[in-house]
C-alpha positions as CSV (number, residue, x, y, z in Angstrom):
1,M,-36.6,-21.5,40.3
2,P,-33.6,-23.0,39.6
3,P,-33.3,-27.4,39.9
4,R,-31.2,-28.7,43.0
5,R,-28.9,-32.1,43.3
6,P,-31.7,-33.9,45.7
7,P,-30.9,-34.8,49.6
8,P,-29.2,-38.2,50.4
9,R,-32.1,-40.2,49.8
10,A,-33.8,-38.3,47.9
11,P,-36.3,-40.3,45.1
12,R,-33.8,-39.9,42.2
13,L,-35.1,-40.5,38.3
14,I,-32.4,-42.6,36.3
15,S,-32.6,-42.9,32.7
16,G,-32.8,-46.1,30.9
17,L,-30.3,-44.9,27.9
18,D,-27.5,-45.5,30.4
19,G,-27.8,-44.7,33.7
20,S,-27.2,-41.9,34.4
21,T,-29.0,-39.3,37.0
22,V,-31.6,-37.0,35.1
23,F,-31.8,-33.4,37.3
24,R,-33.5,-30.9,34.5
25,D,-36.8,-31.3,33.0
26,A,-35.8,-31.0,29.2
27,D,-32.8,-34.1,29.9
28,G,-35.8,-35.7,31.6
29,R,-38.3,-35.0,28.2
30,E,-35.8,-35.4,25.9
31,K,-33.3,-38.6,27.7
32,L,-37.6,-40.5,27.4
33,A,-38.3,-39.6,23.6
34,L,-34.9,-41.1,23.1
35,Q,-35.9,-44.4,25.2
36,I,-38.8,-45.1,22.7
37,S,-36.3,-45.4,19.0
38,H,-32.4,-46.6,21.8
39,T,-32.2,-49.4,22.9
40,I,-32.7,-49.0,27.2
41,D,-28.8,-50.2,29.5
42,W,-31.5,-50.9,32.3
43,A,-28.3,-53.1,34.0
44,A,-26.1,-49.4,34.3
45,C,-30.1,-48.3,35.1
46,L,-29.5,-50.9,38.3
47,E,-25.9,-50.1,39.2
48,A,-26.8,-46.8,39.2
49,C,-29.7,-47.5,42.6
50,R,-27.5,-49.8,43.9
51,E,-24.4,-47.4,44.4
52,Y,-27.6,-45.0,45.2
53,G,-28.7,-46.6,47.3
54,A,-32.2,-47.9,47.1
55,D,-34.2,-49.2,48.7
56,R,-36.7,-49.4,46.4
57,V,-38.2,-50.5,43.3
58,L,-41.1,-50.0,41.7
59,E,-41.4,-50.1,37.0
60,L,-44.6,-48.1,35.7
61,G,-45.2,-50.9,33.0
62,P,-45.5,-52.1,30.8
63,G,-44.8,-56.0,32.2
64,H,-42.9,-56.7,35.7
65,A,-40.1,-58.0,33.4
66,L,-37.2,-55.1,35.0
67,A,-39.1,-55.7,37.7
68,T,-37.8,-59.4,37.7
69,M,-34.6,-57.9,37.0
70,A,-34.2,-55.8,39.8
71,R,-35.3,-58.8,42.2
72,V,-32.1,-60.2,41.6
73,A,-29.5,-57.3,40.9
74,L,-31.1,-55.2,44.4
75,P,-31.2,-58.2,47.1
76,A,-32.8,-56.3,50.5
77,A,-33.9,-54.5,48.4
78,R,-38.8,-53.9,48.2
79,V,-39.5,-54.0,44.3
80,H,-42.6,-54.1,43.0
81,A,-44.2,-53.8,39.6
82,V,-47.4,-51.3,39.3
83,E,-49.3,-54.3,37.5
84,E,-49.0,-56.2,40.6
85,F,-51.0,-54.0,42.6
86,R,-54.9,-53.2,42.2
87,T,-54.7,-50.4,43.1
88,L,-53.6,-46.4,42.5
89,D,-54.2,-46.8,46.3
90,G,-52.0,-49.4,47.1
91,V,-49.6,-48.3,44.9
92,T,-49.1,-45.1,47.2
93,D,-49.4,-46.9,50.5
94,W,-46.5,-49.2,49.8
95,L,-44.7,-45.6,48.6
96,A,-45.2,-44.3,51.6
97,R,-45.0,-47.4,54.4
98,P,-41.0,-46.5,56.0
């Protein structure tokens, strides 16, 4: 089945390289590999999140520095880093809440 653009309000995968939305698996793998050796543009990511109306941000880590910056840039959003949870169930429960 070919990939389709997600409907409004659906989760988005934003590339750390430039803040662009990733729609194709191959593009996502390529950009993820490049993020290891290139500087990410977190400001562009946050701008994309703001434009999409993000109400929740989860930093996968390591650490929580990007979540801290997201809290400043998106004050109305609920923001956490994975490291702030004690269990994976805690993460999934938080994500499932409206």
